[in-house]
ROKE-114461 format. One record per residue (C-alpha): x negated, y, z negated. Coordinates in steps of 0.5 Angstrom, whole numbers, padded with zeros to 4 digits, always signed. Example, Ala and Ser with C-alpha at 12.3 -4.5 7.8 and 13.67 -1.06 7.14 Angstrom:
<sites>
-0025-0009-0016/-0027-0002-0014/
</sites>
This chain:
<sites>
-0190+0225-0225/-0187+0225-0218/-0192+0231-0216/-0198+0227-0218/-0204+0225-0213/-0205+0218-0212/-0212+0219-0215/-0208+0222-0221/-0203+0216-0221/-0209+0212-0221/-0212+0215-0227/-0206+0215-0232/-0206+0207-0230/-0209+0203-0236/-0211+0196-0236/-0205+0193-0238/-0201+0197-0233/-0206+0194-0228/-0205+0187-0231/-0197+0188-0230/-0198+0190-0222/-0203+0185-0221/-0198+0180-0224/-0192+0183-0219/-0197+0182-0213/-0199+0175-0215/-0192+0173-0216/-0189+0176-0210/-0186+0169-0207/-0183+0167-0214/-0178+0173-0214/-0177+0180-0210/-0175+0183-0217/-0178+0179-0223/-0174+0179-0230/-0177+0183-0236/-0177+0176-0240/-0181+0173-0235/-0186+0178-0235/-0186+0178-0242/-0187+0171-0243/-0192+0170-0237/-0197+0175-0239/-0196+0174-0247/-0194+0181-0249/-0190+0184-0254/-0183+0187-0253/-0187+0194-0255/-0193+0193-0250/-0189+0191-0244/-0184+0197-0245/-0189+0202-0246/-0193+0199-0240/-0186+0199-0236/-0184+0206-0237/-0191+0209-0235/-0191+0205-0229/-0184+0207-0227/-0185+0214-0229/-0192+0214-0224/-0188+0211-0219/-0191+0204-0219/-0185+0200-0221/-0177+0200-0219/-0172+0197-0224/-0166+0194-0222/-0161+0190-0226/-0160+0183-0223/-0155+0178-0226/-0155+0183-0232/-0162+0183-0233/-0167+0188-0232/-0172+0186-0227/-0178+0190-0223/-0181+0190-0217/-0188+0194-0215/-0187+0200-0210/-0192+0202-0204/-0195+0207-0210/-0196+0201-0214/-0200+0197-0209/-0204+0203-0207/-0206+0204-0215/-0208+0197-0215/-0212+0197-0208/-0216+0204-0211/-0218+0201-0217/-0220+0195-0214/-0224+0199-0209/-0227+0203-0214/-0229+0197-0218/-0233+0194-0212/-0237+0201-0211/-0233+0202-0204/-0229+0208-0206/-0231+0213-0212/-0226+0219-0210/-0220+0220-0206/-0219+0226-0202/-0213+0229-0198/-0208+0226-0194/-0210+0226-0187/-0204+0222-0184/-0198+0219-0186/-0193+0215-0182/-0188+0209-0183/-0193+0204-0183/-0199+0207-0187/-0202+0213-0191/-0209+0215-0189/-0213+0219-0193/-0220+0222-0194/-0225+0218-0199/-0232+0219-0201/-0237+0213-0203/-0242+0213-0209/-0247+0216-0205/-0242+0222-0203/-0241+0220-0196/-0234+0221-0193/-0230+0215-0191/-0223+0214-0189/-0218+0210-0193/-0212+0207-0190/-0206+0204-0194/-0202+0200-0190/-0194+0200-0192/-0190+0195-0188/-0183+0193-0189/-0178+0197-0193/-0179+0203-0189/-0182+0200-0183/-0179+0199-0176/-0175+0193-0175/-0180+0190-0170/-0185+0189-0175/-0180+0186-0180/-0179+0181-0174/-0186+0179-0174/-0186+0176-0181/-0179+0173-0181/-0180+0169-0188/-0184+0174-0192/-0183+0179-0196/-0185+0186-0195/-0191+0186-0200/-0194+0180-0196/-0192+0183-0190/-0196+0189-0192/-0202+0185-0195/-0203+0181-0189/-0202+0187-0184/-0208+0190-0188/-0212+0184-0188/-0211+0183-0180/-0214+0190-0179/-0220+0189-0183/-0222+0182-0180/-0220+0185-0173/-0225+0191-0174/-0230+0187-0177/-0230+0182-0171/-0230+0187-0165/-0235+0192-0169/-0240+0186-0170/-0240+0185-0163/-0241+0192-0161/-0234+0194-0159/-0232+0201-0160/-0228+0201-0166/-0230+0205-0173/-0234+0201-0178/-0230+0197-0183/-0233+0198-0190/-0229+0195-0195/-0222+0192-0196/-0217+0191-0202/-0210+0189-0203/-0206+0194-0198/-0212+0198-0196/-0218+0198-0191/-0224+0203-0192/-0228+0205-0185/-0233+0210-0183/-0230+0217-0181/-0230+0219-0174/-0230+0226-0173/-0226+0226-0166/-0219+0228-0164/-0214+0223-0161/-0215+0222-0153/-0208+0226-0152/-0211+0232-0155/-0218+0231-0153/-0222+0235-0148/-0225+0230-0144/-0231+0231-0140/-0232+0224-0137/-0226+0221-0137/-0229+0215-0133/-0234+0213-0139/-0228+0214-0144/-0224+0209-0140/-0230+0204-0139/-0231+0204-0147/-0224+0203-0148/-0224+0197-0143/-0230+0194-0146/-0227+0194-0153/-0221+0190-0150/-0226+0185-0147/-0230+0184-0153/-0224+0183-0157/-0221+0178-0152/-0228+0174-0151/-0231+0174-0158/-0226+0175-0163/-0221+0169-0161/-0217+0172-0155/-0214+0178-0159/-0212+0184-0156/-0210+0191-0160/-0203+0190-0159/-0201+0197-0159/-0206+0201-0155/-0205+0208-0152/-0207+0215-0152/-0205+0216-0159/-0210+0211-0162/-0216+0212-0158/-0221+0217-0161/-0226+0222-0157/-0231+0227-0160/-0234+0233-0157/-0240+0228-0154/-0235+0224-0151/-0236+0218-0156/-0230+0214-0156/-0227+0209-0161/-0220+0205-0161/-0217+0205-0168/-0210+0202-0171/-0211+0195-0170/-0206+0192-0175/-0202+0189-0169/-0208+0185-0167/-0205+0179-0164/-0207+0173-0159/-0202+0175-0154/-0203+0175-0146/-0196+0179-0145/-0199+0184-0150/-0206+0184-0147/-0202+0186-0140/-0198+0191-0143/-0205+0194-0147/-0208+0194-0140/-0202+0197-0136/-0201+0202-0141/-0208+0205-0142/-0209+0205-0134/-0203+0208-0133/-0205+0214-0138/-0211+0215-0134/-0208+0215-0127/-0203+0220-0129/-0208+0225-0133/-0214+0224-0130/-0213+0221-0123/-0217+0215-0124/-0214+0209-0121/-0216+0202-0123/-0214+0195-0120/-0210+0192-0126/-0212+0185-0123/-0219+0187-0123/-0219+0190-0130/-0215+0184-0133/-0220+0179-0130/-0226+0184-0133/-0223+0184-0140/-0222+0176-0140/-0229+0175-0137/-0226+0172-0131/-0231+0177-0126/
</sites>
């Protein structure tokens, strides 16, 4: 089943498989790998029922199997998280169908989706921990990779909700489940690849968004702001994407401001006083 799309993997996951995956998520702090006999007893399944489900989930790429102290034990995979999230989004009437992958990295997979009215949306599946950068793991020193992934997704969704509700320039969040965040589709290009007719306006929109986040969302900042996560379309509309690292850190706020000002100075010869901009973002001027 390695060649199946996520939508096809979801389609071949039945009710029992889904129950097993949900159990693994909910009990992630008890075991990294849960022994087969614990699964069987806690879920009240027969040997045959559990074995059929486990074989199907392993073939589907949703489970990992490992021998621990002589016992077959199992852990959910990123694909397993994606399946649970997708089924949940469908049951909540948020996403009806999935489309193609439009972006993939060490920390997320981004896909087109379609809601129940046929509108295009973006579905971002977070993937933190096992294949992520060391600095990300250090942000969660006492948590396993499943908890890191779920927390990252929730952080991004909550940041988008707050910034958008206070008129910041971010994609509208539509829904959230497990490791997936659903948001509006913005047809544009990353700033570093975009043809920008009015760079001053784009910069003002970015700084206004930082100001909204800081003043109205409890002092948060983006945490990783750069030309790679500012999107611009042909009309000059601007949004700031990728908020999973949103944090309440004065140091990172300063870095966000410095990094984006340096880019606009280098690429568009727009010079701003960093102290004045920082005061604006913090509401001190």
